[in-house]
C-alpha positions in Angstrom: 0.0 0.0 0.0 2.8 2.5 0.9 4.6 1.7 -2.4 1.4 2.7 -4.3 1.3 6.1 -2.5 4.9 6.8 -3.2 4.5 5.8 -6.8 1.5 8.1 -7.2 3.2 11.0 -5.4 6.3 10.6 -7.7 4.0 10.5 -10.8 2.2 13.6 -9.6 5.5 15.4 -9.0 6.8 14.4 -12.4 3.5 15.7 -14.0 3.7 19.0 -12.2 7.3 19.5 -13.1 6.7 18.7 -16.8 3.8 21.1 -17.0 5.9 23.8 -15.3 8.7 23.4 -17.8 6.3 23.3 -20.7 4.7 26.6 -19.6 8.1 28.3 -19.6 9.0 27.2 -23.1 9.3 29.8 -25.8 7.4 29.0 -29.0 6.0 30.9 -32.0 3.2 32.4 -29.9 5.1 32.9 -26.7 7.7 35.3 -25.7 11.1 34.4 -24.2 12.1 36.2 -21.1 14.4 38.6 -23.1 11.6 39.5 -25.5 9.2 40.1 -22.6 11.7 42.6 -21.0 12.2 44.3 -24.4 8.4 44.6 -24.9 8.0 45.9 -21.4 10.7 48.5 -22.0 9.1 49.5 -25.4 5.7 49.9 -23.7 7.1 51.9 -20.9 9.0 54.3 -23.2 5.9 54.8 -25.4 3.7 55.5 -22.3 6.3 58.0 -21.1 6.5 59.7 -24.4 2.7 60.0 -24.7 2.4 61.3 -21.1 5.2 63.9 -21.6 3.7 65.2 -24.8 1.7 68.3 -24.0 -1.0 67.7 -26.6 -1.6 64.1 -25.6 -1.6 64.4 -21.7 -5.4 64.2 -21.5 -5.7 61.4 -24.1 -6.7 57.9 -22.9 -4.2 55.8 -24.8 -3.4 52.2 -24.0 -0.2 50.6 -25.2 0.4 46.9 -25.7 3.6 45.4 -27.2 4.3 41.9 -28.4 7.6 41.0 -30.1 8.1 44.7 -31.1 4.7 45.1 -32.5 2.8 47.9 -30.8 -0.9 48.3 -30.6 -2.3 51.7 -29.5 -5.9 51.8 -28.4 -8.2 54.1 -26.4 -9.7 57.5 -27.0 -8.2 60.8 -28.2 -9.6 64.2 -29.0 -8.5 64.6 -32.7 -7.0 63.0 -35.7 -3.9 65.0 -35.0 -3.6 63.3 -31.6 -3.8 59.9 -33.4 -1.0 60.9 -35.8 1.1 62.3 -32.9 0.7 59.1 -30.8 1.6 56.9 -33.9 4.6 59.1 -34.5 5.9 58.9 -30.9 5.4 55.1 -30.8 7.3 54.7 -34.1 10.3 56.6 -32.8 11.0 54.2 -29.9 13.9 51.9 -30.5 12.8 48.3 -31.0 9.4 49.1 -32.4 8.8 47.0 -35.6 5.3 48.2 -36.3 2.5 50.2 -34.8 -1.2 49.3 -35.1 -3.8 52.1 -34.6 -6.9 51.1 -32.7 -7.5 54.5 -31.2 -10.9 56.1 -31.5 -12.0 59.8 -31.5 -14.0 61.0 -28.5 
């Protein structure tokens, strides 16, 4: 009976360990830890640029980055605000492309 409990415990531990390693693996739809840090830095720099731009301070712009591809969403007051946000995002090192999902208020 105790051998059965030990065997089941070992199997459960092996299963949990395997799942943990698989969750950390980088694949075509996942980011490696270096890519995650780079994307976080890109997002942070874009948010800072938008916040520090006098014309965009009141805009509600959300920034998401995945593998250097940036998506801007939220609400802005004018088409000029959209263009300015796109311009700022495109100037950040590491940005490969910028997708506009911003809407006019």
